[in-house]
C-alpha positions as YAML, in Angstrom:
chain: A
units: angstrom
residues:
- id: 1
  name: MET
  ca: [-59.42, 25.58, -14.78]
- id: 2
  name: PRO
  ca: [-57.17, 26.37, -17.74]
- id: 3
  name: LEU
  ca: [-56.53, 29.42, -18.56]
- id: 4
  name: GLU
  ca: [-55.09, 31.82, -21.35]
- id: 5
  name: THR
  ca: [-51.86, 33.07, -20.00]
- id: 6
  name: LYS
  ca: [-52.66, 36.32, -21.61]
- id: 7
  name: LEU
  ca: [-55.20, 37.35, -19.21]
- id: 8
  name: THR
  ca: [-53.37, 38.70, -16.34]
- id: 9
  name: ALA
  ca: [-55.11, 41.96, -13.57]
- id: 10
  name: ARG
  ca: [-53.13, 44.64, -11.99]
- id: 11
  name: LEU
  ca: [-54.90, 43.59, -8.02]
- id: 12
  name: VAL
  ca: [-54.17, 45.43, -4.89]
- id: 13
  name: GLU
  ca: [-54.80, 43.51, -2.51]
- id: 14
  name: ILE
  ca: [-57.13, 40.54, -1.72]
- id: 15
  name: PHE
  ca: [-58.42, 39.62, 1.02]
- id: 16
  name: SER
  ca: [-61.03, 38.42, 3.73]
- id: 17
  name: ALA
  ca: [-63.38, 40.45, 5.82]
- id: 18
  name: ILE
  ca: [-66.62, 41.71, 7.27]
- id: 19
  name: GLN
  ca: [-68.12, 44.39, 4.78]
- id: 20
  name: GLY
  ca: [-68.93, 47.55, 6.06]
- id: 21
  name: GLU
  ca: [-70.91, 49.60, 3.67]
- id: 22
  name: GLY
  ca: [-74.53, 49.77, 2.23]
- id: 23
  name: LEU
  ca: [-76.99, 47.21, 1.90]
- id: 24
  name: ASN
  ca: [-74.86, 44.40, 2.80]
- id: 25
  name: VAL
  ca: [-73.19, 45.54, 5.84]
- id: 26
  name: GLY
  ca: [-71.91, 42.95, 8.09]
- id: 27
  name: THR
  ca: [-71.71, 40.36, 5.75]
- id: 28
  name: ARG
  ca: [-68.58, 38.19, 5.42]
- id: 29
  name: GLN
  ca: [-67.10, 39.11, 2.05]
- id: 30
  name: ILE
  ca: [-64.00, 37.90, -0.17]
- id: 31
  name: PHE
  ca: [-62.37, 41.51, -1.59]
- id: 32
  name: VAL
  ca: [-60.45, 41.40, -4.63]
- id: 33
  name: ARG
  ca: [-59.41, 45.16, -4.61]
- id: 34
  name: PHE
  ca: [-58.35, 46.42, -8.32]
- id: 35
  name: ALA
  ca: [-55.55, 49.08, -9.33]
- id: 36
  name: MET
  ca: [-56.06, 51.87, -10.72]
- id: 37
  name: CYS
  ca: [-58.83, 54.72, -10.44]
- id: 38
  name: ASP
  ca: [-59.52, 57.79, -12.77]
- id: 39
  name: LEU
  ca: [-61.19, 60.35, -10.02]
- id: 40
  name: ARG
  ca: [-59.41, 61.88, -6.96]
- id: 41
  name: CYS
  ca: [-61.81, 62.07, -4.62]
- id: 42
  name: LYS
  ca: [-60.72, 64.48, -1.21]
- id: 43
  name: PHE
  ca: [-62.42, 62.17, 1.21]
- id: 44
  name: CYS
  ca: [-60.75, 59.27, -0.26]
- id: 45
  name: ASP
  ca: [-59.08, 55.97, 1.89]
- id: 46
  name: SER
  ca: [-57.52, 54.39, -0.82]
- id: 47
  name: ALA
  ca: [-55.16, 56.61, -2.05]
- id: 48
  name: HIS
  ca: [-52.74, 54.03, -2.77]
- id: 49
  name: THR
  ca: [-55.18, 52.32, -5.66]
- id: 50
  name: TRP
  ca: [-54.75, 55.25, -7.78]
- id: 51
  name: GLY
  ca: [-51.85, 53.76, -9.22]
- id: 52
  name: ILE
  ca: [-50.42, 50.11, -10.37]
- id: 53
  name: PRO
  ca: [-48.23, 48.88, -7.26]
- id: 54
  name: SER
  ca: [-45.11, 46.62, -8.70]
- id: 55
  name: GLN
  ca: [-46.40, 43.85, -6.51]
- id: 56
  name: CYS
  ca: [-49.98, 43.26, -4.66]
- id: 57
  name: ARG
  ca: [-50.64, 41.39, -1.66]
- id: 58
  name: ILE
  ca: [-52.61, 38.10, -0.77]
- id: 59
  name: GLU
  ca: [-54.39, 37.10, 2.19]
- id: 60
  name: ARG
  ca: [-52.93, 32.84, 2.70]
- id: 61
  name: THR
  ca: [-56.15, 31.79, 5.25]
- id: 62
  name: PRO
  ca: [-59.40, 35.04, 6.00]
- id: 63
  name: GLY
  ca: [-59.46, 36.62, 8.33]
- id: 64
  name: GLU
  ca: [-55.84, 36.70, 9.74]
- id: 65
  name: ARG
  ca: [-53.80, 39.04, 7.90]
- id: 66
  name: ASP
  ca: [-51.15, 36.47, 6.92]
- id: 67
  name: PHE
  ca: [-50.61, 38.78, 3.58]
- id: 68
  name: GLU
  ca: [-48.19, 37.11, 1.39]
- id: 69
  name: THR
  ca: [-46.54, 39.65, -1.84]
- id: 70
  name: HIS
  ca: [-46.59, 38.72, -5.38]
- id: 71
  name: SER
  ca: [-45.20, 40.93, -8.64]
- id: 72
  name: ASN
  ca: [-48.41, 42.26, -10.62]
- id: 73
  name: PRO
  ca: [-49.80, 41.72, -13.31]
- id: 74
  name: VAL
  ca: [-51.44, 38.83, -11.86]
- id: 75
  name: PRO
  ca: [-52.09, 35.89, -14.16]
- id: 76
  name: GLY
  ca: [-55.71, 34.99, -14.41]
- id: 77
  name: SER
  ca: [-55.46, 31.68, -13.60]
- id: 78
  name: LEU
  ca: [-53.66, 32.37, -9.81]
- id: 79
  name: LEU
  ca: [-56.15, 34.86, -8.85]
- id: 80
  name: LEU
  ca: [-58.41, 32.11, -9.68]
- id: 81
  name: GLN
  ca: [-56.11, 29.63, -6.98]
- id: 82
  name: TRP
  ca: [-56.45, 32.66, -4.26]
- id: 83
  name: VAL
  ca: [-60.05, 33.03, -4.20]
- id: 84
  name: GLU
  ca: [-60.13, 29.11, -3.76]
- id: 85
  name: ARG
  ca: [-58.30, 29.26, -0.89]
- id: 86
  name: GLN
  ca: [-60.17, 32.19, 0.80]
- id: 87
  name: ASN
  ca: [-63.71, 30.38, -0.19]
- id: 88
  name: GLN
  ca: [-64.03, 27.95, 3.40]
- id: 89
  name: PRO
  ca: [-67.32, 26.12, 2.38]
- id: 90
  name: GLY
  ca: [-70.27, 28.20, 3.95]
- id: 91
  name: LEU
  ca: [-68.26, 30.85, 5.40]
- id: 92
  name: HIS
  ca: [-68.26, 34.41, 2.80]
- id: 93
  name: ASP
  ca: [-71.93, 35.09, 1.33]
- id: 94
  name: SER
  ca: [-70.74, 36.86, -1.92]
- id: 95
  name: LEU
  ca: [-66.92, 38.29, -3.71]
- id: 96
  name: THR
  ca: [-66.69, 41.81, -3.40]
- id: 97
  name: LEU
  ca: [-64.83, 43.41, -6.72]
- id: 98
  name: THR
  ca: [-63.23, 46.84, -5.71]
- id: 99
  name: GLY
  ca: [-60.06, 49.75, -5.98]
- id: 100
  name: GLY
  ca: [-59.76, 51.73, -7.10]
- id: 101
  name: GLU
  ca: [-62.35, 51.63, -9.40]
- id: 102
  name: PRO
  ca: [-62.98, 48.24, -10.85]
- id: 103
  name: LEU
  ca: [-63.98, 49.02, -14.21]
- id: 104
  name: LEU
  ca: [-60.80, 50.19, -15.05]
- id: 105
  name: HIS
  ca: [-60.24, 46.30, -16.07]
- id: 106
  name: ALA
  ca: [-63.53, 45.33, -17.39]
- id: 107
  name: PRO
  ca: [-61.16, 43.92, -20.53]
- id: 108
  name: PHE
  ca: [-59.91, 41.17, -18.39]
- id: 109
  name: LEU
  ca: [-63.48, 40.89, -15.57]
- id: 110
  name: VAL
  ca: [-65.52, 40.58, -19.08]
- id: 111
  name: GLU
  ca: [-63.14, 37.45, -19.67]
- id: 112
  name: PHE
  ca: [-62.85, 36.46, -16.10]
- id: 113
  name: LEU
  ca: [-65.69, 36.52, -15.12]
- id: 114
  name: PRO
  ca: [-67.76, 33.38, -16.71]
- id: 115
  name: LEU
  ca: [-64.46, 31.61, -15.37]
- id: 116
  name: LEU
  ca: [-65.05, 32.53, -11.98]
- id: 117
  name: GLN
  ca: [-68.90, 31.98, -12.78]
- id: 118
  name: GLN
  ca: [-68.21, 28.27, -13.23]
- id: 119
  name: PHE
  ca: [-66.18, 28.02, -10.26]
- id: 120
  name: THR
  ca: [-67.61, 29.19, -6.87]
- id: 121
  name: PRO
  ca: [-70.71, 30.27, -6.04]
- id: 122
  name: LEU
  ca: [-70.77, 32.70, -4.37]
- id: 123
  name: PRO
  ca: [-72.60, 36.21, -5.58]
- id: 124
  name: ILE
  ca: [-70.43, 38.81, -7.60]
- id: 125
  name: TYR
  ca: [-70.74, 42.59, -5.42]
- id: 126
  name: LEU
  ca: [-69.53, 45.51, -7.83]
- id: 127
  name: GLU
  ca: [-68.56, 48.75, -5.91]
- id: 128
  name: THR
  ca: [-67.91, 50.91, -8.55]
- id: 129
  name: GLY
  ca: [-67.69, 54.89, -8.36]
- id: 130
  name: GLY
  ca: [-71.23, 54.48, -10.98]
- id: 131
  name: HIS
  ca: [-69.38, 57.02, -14.06]
- id: 132
  name: ARG
  ca: [-67.99, 54.31, -16.33]
- id: 133
  name: PRO
  ca: [-71.52, 52.44, -18.35]
- id: 134
  name: GLU
  ca: [-69.76, 51.46, -20.68]
- id: 135
  name: GLN
  ca: [-67.67, 49.11, -18.90]
- id: 136
  name: LEU
  ca: [-70.69, 48.21, -17.03]
- id: 137
  name: ALA
  ca: [-72.71, 47.21, -19.43]
- id: 138
  name: MET
  ca: [-69.47, 45.20, -20.82]
- id: 139
  name: ILE
  ca: [-69.56, 43.28, -17.05]
- id: 140
  name: LEU
  ca: [-73.43, 43.28, -16.08]
- id: 141
  name: PRO
  ca: [-74.55, 39.77, -17.42]
- id: 142
  name: TYR
  ca: [-71.60, 38.11, -14.64]
- id: 143
  name: LEU
  ca: [-73.08, 40.70, -11.50]
- id: 144
  name: ASP
  ca: [-75.22, 40.09, -9.48]
- id: 145
  name: SER
  ca: [-75.43, 43.30, -7.39]
- id: 146
  name: VAL
  ca: [-73.86, 46.66, -7.41]
- id: 147
  name: GLY
  ca: [-73.03, 49.34, -4.97]
- id: 148
  name: MET
  ca: [-73.27, 52.56, -6.92]
- id: 149
  name: ASP
  ca: [-71.59, 56.20, -5.76]
- id: 150
  name: ILE
  ca: [-73.11, 58.99, -6.34]
- id: 151
  name: LYS
  ca: [-70.75, 61.93, -5.87]
- id: 152
  name: LEU
  ca: [-71.42, 64.88, -4.37]
- id: 153
  name: LYS
  ca: [-69.39, 68.55, -5.88]
- id: 154
  name: SER
  ca: [-69.39, 70.07, -2.70]
- id: 155
  name: VAL
  ca: [-68.00, 66.94, -0.89]
- id: 156
  name: SER
  ca: [-65.14, 64.65, -3.28]
- id: 157
  name: GLY
  ca: [-64.56, 67.81, -5.54]
- id: 158
  name: GLU
  ca: [-65.91, 65.19, -8.53]
- id: 159
  name: GLU
  ca: [-69.60, 65.94, -10.67]
- id: 160
  name: HIS
  ca: [-70.75, 63.07, -12.80]
- id: 161
  name: TRP
  ca: [-74.06, 63.66, -12.96]
- id: 162
  name: ALA
  ca: [-74.93, 62.57, -16.98]
- id: 163
  name: ALA
  ca: [-72.93, 59.32, -16.30]
- id: 164
  name: HIS
  ca: [-74.22, 58.49, -12.98]
- id: 165
  name: THR
  ca: [-77.80, 58.86, -14.64]
- id: 166
  name: GLU
  ca: [-76.74, 55.93, -17.32]
- id: 167
  name: PHE
  ca: [-75.26, 54.22, -14.73]
- id: 168
  name: LEU
  ca: [-77.78, 53.51, -12.57]
- id: 169
  name: GLN
  ca: [-80.18, 52.99, -15.88]
- id: 170
  name: LEU
  ca: [-78.66, 49.91, -16.48]
- id: 171
  name: CYS
  ca: [-78.38, 48.53, -12.96]
- id: 172
  name: HIS
  ca: [-82.11, 49.14, -13.12]
- id: 173
  name: ASN
  ca: [-82.79, 47.26, -16.17]
- id: 174
  name: SER
  ca: [-80.67, 44.59, -15.38]
- id: 175
  name: SER
  ca: [-83.06, 43.57, -11.97]
- id: 176
  name: LEU
  ca: [-79.68, 43.26, -10.16]
- id: 177
  name: GLU
  ca: [-79.41, 43.75, -6.75]
- id: 178
  name: LEU
  ca: [-78.68, 47.76, -6.67]
- id: 179
  name: PHE
  ca: [-78.25, 50.29, -4.62]
- id: 180
  name: VAL
  ca: [-76.69, 53.83, -3.75]
- id: 181
  name: LYS
  ca: [-74.20, 55.16, -1.78]
- id: 182
  name: LEU
  ca: [-73.29, 58.62, -0.76]
- id: 183
  name: ILE
  ca: [-70.54, 60.40, 0.81]
- id: 184
  name: VAL
  ca: [-71.34, 63.53, 2.94]
- id: 185
  name: ASP
  ca: [-69.60, 65.94, 5.24]
- id: 186
  name: HIS
  ca: [-70.30, 68.83, 6.85]
- id: 187
  name: ASN
  ca: [-69.72, 70.99, 4.49]
- id: 188
  name: THR
  ca: [-72.32, 69.31, 1.78]
- id: 189
  name: ASP
  ca: [-75.07, 71.33, -0.11]
- id: 190
  name: PRO
  ca: [-78.21, 69.98, -0.21]
- id: 191
  name: ALA
  ca: [-78.95, 71.21, -3.40]
- id: 192
  name: GLU
  ca: [-76.79, 68.48, -4.58]
- id: 193
  name: LEU
  ca: [-78.80, 65.23, -2.44]
- id: 194
  name: GLU
  ca: [-81.63, 66.85, -4.18]
- id: 195
  name: GLN
  ca: [-80.44, 66.55, -7.11]
- id: 196
  name: ALA
  ca: [-79.24, 62.94, -6.69]
- id: 197
  name: ALA
  ca: [-82.70, 61.58, -5.29]
- id: 198
  name: GLN
  ca: [-84.10, 63.65, -8.23]
- id: 199
  name: LEU
  ca: [-81.71, 61.14, -10.71]
- id: 200
  name: VAL
  ca: [-82.46, 57.77, -8.51]
- id: 201
  name: ALA
  ca: [-86.05, 58.49, -8.85]
- id: 202
  name: GLN
  ca: [-86.55, 59.05, -12.61]
- id: 203
  name: VAL
  ca: [-85.12, 55.57, -12.48]
- id: 204
  name: SER
  ca: [-86.56, 54.30, -9.42]
- id: 205
  name: PRO
  ca: [-87.58, 55.59, -6.30]
- id: 206
  name: GLN
  ca: [-87.75, 52.51, -4.90]
- id: 207
  name: ILE
  ca: [-83.61, 51.69, -5.57]
- id: 208
  name: PRO
  ca: [-82.21, 51.83, -1.93]
- id: 209
  name: VAL
  ca: [-80.29, 55.34, -0.86]
- id: 210
  name: PHE
  ca: [-77.68, 55.08, 1.48]
- id: 211
  name: LEU
  ca: [-76.38, 58.71, 3.20]
- id: 212
  name: GLN
  ca: [-72.70, 57.75, 4.79]
- id: 213
  name: PRO
  ca: [-70.96, 59.54, 7.50]
- id: 214
  name: VAL
  ca: [-67.38, 60.66, 5.79]
- id: 215
  name: THR
  ca: [-64.68, 59.03, 8.37]
- id: 216
  name: PRO
  ca: [-61.89, 62.01, 8.42]
- id: 217
  name: LEU
  ca: [-58.75, 60.48, 8.07]
- id: 218
  name: GLU
  ca: [-55.42, 61.16, 10.27]
- id: 219
  name: SER
  ca: [-53.36, 61.30, 7.04]
- id: 220
  name: SER
  ca: [-55.15, 63.63, 5.37]
- id: 221
  name: ASN
  ca: [-54.72, 67.68, 4.28]
- id: 222
  name: GLN
  ca: [-58.13, 67.89, 3.46]
- id: 223
  name: PRO
  ca: [-60.78, 69.83, 5.72]
- id: 224
  name: LEU
  ca: [-62.61, 66.82, 6.20]
- id: 225
  name: ARG
  ca: [-65.59, 67.36, 9.26]
- id: 226
  name: VAL
  ca: [-67.95, 65.01, 10.09]
- id: 227
  name: PRO
  ca: [-71.75, 66.33, 9.28]
- id: 228
  name: ALA
  ca: [-73.78, 67.80, 12.63]
- id: 229
  name: PRO
  ca: [-76.35, 64.82, 13.30]
- id: 230
  name: GLU
  ca: [-78.96, 67.82, 13.03]
- id: 231
  name: GLN
  ca: [-77.73, 67.83, 8.98]
- id: 232
  name: VAL
  ca: [-77.90, 63.84, 8.68]
- id: 233
  name: LEU
  ca: [-81.35, 64.28, 10.28]
- id: 234
  name: ALA
  ca: [-82.59, 67.25, 7.08]
- id: 235
  name: TRP
  ca: [-80.91, 65.70, 4.94]
- id: 236
  name: GLN
  ca: [-82.34, 62.66, 4.99]
- id: 237
  name: ALA
  ca: [-85.52, 63.51, 5.18]
- id: 238
  name: LEU
  ca: [-85.14, 66.35, 2.19]
- id: 239
  name: MET
  ca: [-84.21, 63.54, 0.33]
- id: 240
  name: LYS
  ca: [-87.36, 61.36, 1.42]
- id: 241
  name: GLY
  ca: [-89.97, 63.67, 0.16]
- id: 242
  name: THR
  ca: [-89.31, 61.46, -3.52]
- id: 243
  name: LEU
  ca: [-87.18, 58.36, -1.94]
- id: 244
  name: ALA
  ca: [-88.64, 54.58, -0.55]
- id: 245
  name: SER
  ca: [-85.50, 53.96, 1.28]
- id: 246
  name: VAL
  ca: [-82.98, 56.24, 2.79]
- id: 247
  name: ARG
  ca: [-80.48, 55.18, 5.74]
- id: 248
  name: VAL
  ca: [-77.42, 56.88, 7.61]
- id: 249
  name: VAL
  ca: [-74.56, 54.51, 8.13]
- id: 250
  name: PRO
  ca: [-71.07, 54.78, 8.29]
- id: 251
  name: GLN
  ca: [-68.23, 52.75, 7.51]
- id: 252
  name: THR
  ca: [-68.55, 49.94, 9.99]
- id: 253
  name: HIS
  ca: [-65.54, 48.83, 8.82]
- id: 254
  name: LYS
  ca: [-63.64, 51.39, 10.31]
- id: 255
  name: MET
  ca: [-65.12, 51.03, 13.69]
- id: 256
  name: MET
  ca: [-64.38, 47.67, 13.96]
- id: 257
  name: ASP
  ca: [-60.50, 48.30, 12.33]
- id: 258
  name: GLN
  ca: [-61.14, 45.86, 9.78]
- id: 259
  name: LEU
  ca: [-59.57, 46.79, 5.60]
...
């Protein structure tokens, strides 16, 4: 399929794996991981994505971790070829745009996603920090589902309530599949969880919310502690006072040693 040569992406990696978080947990997906993030969450397990690497790694065979390396930036035409190589018939349930923060690449995506949709019937799923509504609006027509974070200052060090509100409303208005994810740790402030529940409920109390206990990082100097069971039970009960669906799901891909 012809593509303008000026259309390029800054990537970290492309690979096939089992989704470990949120509404699509357990499904097989093609992951396109973009470089760059404008947030600095304390619990981040992908700090290597914050900048732009000189090279990206591309899986040759789905799930085999037989990576090859290529220089950044990557032509859009080559990215389509790599997706085609991953997309074996019947294997994948969707294609995930992840990062970093994929919406930092909205000018690329607004041109690339229509071509991708012509290329494959796989649903397009966006994983995002949920804090860039203007960029979201650019690519909403090409998305099938969105998993957005609400950042809790007590856990992440980040706080974006106004942007989260606008972002969530845009997603809800578009009628795509939508869920919200909140990372929680031992120091989570229940008042922030209550504020998050009210934010979601004002848009729609039917939006599924996932509480995700933090996974401590061996390489991190940050004092991250998994919340106690009684904390999680209390937080779920607190949020269910406002919301219809609040689920507690850990990062299952890490249990399986998936990327």
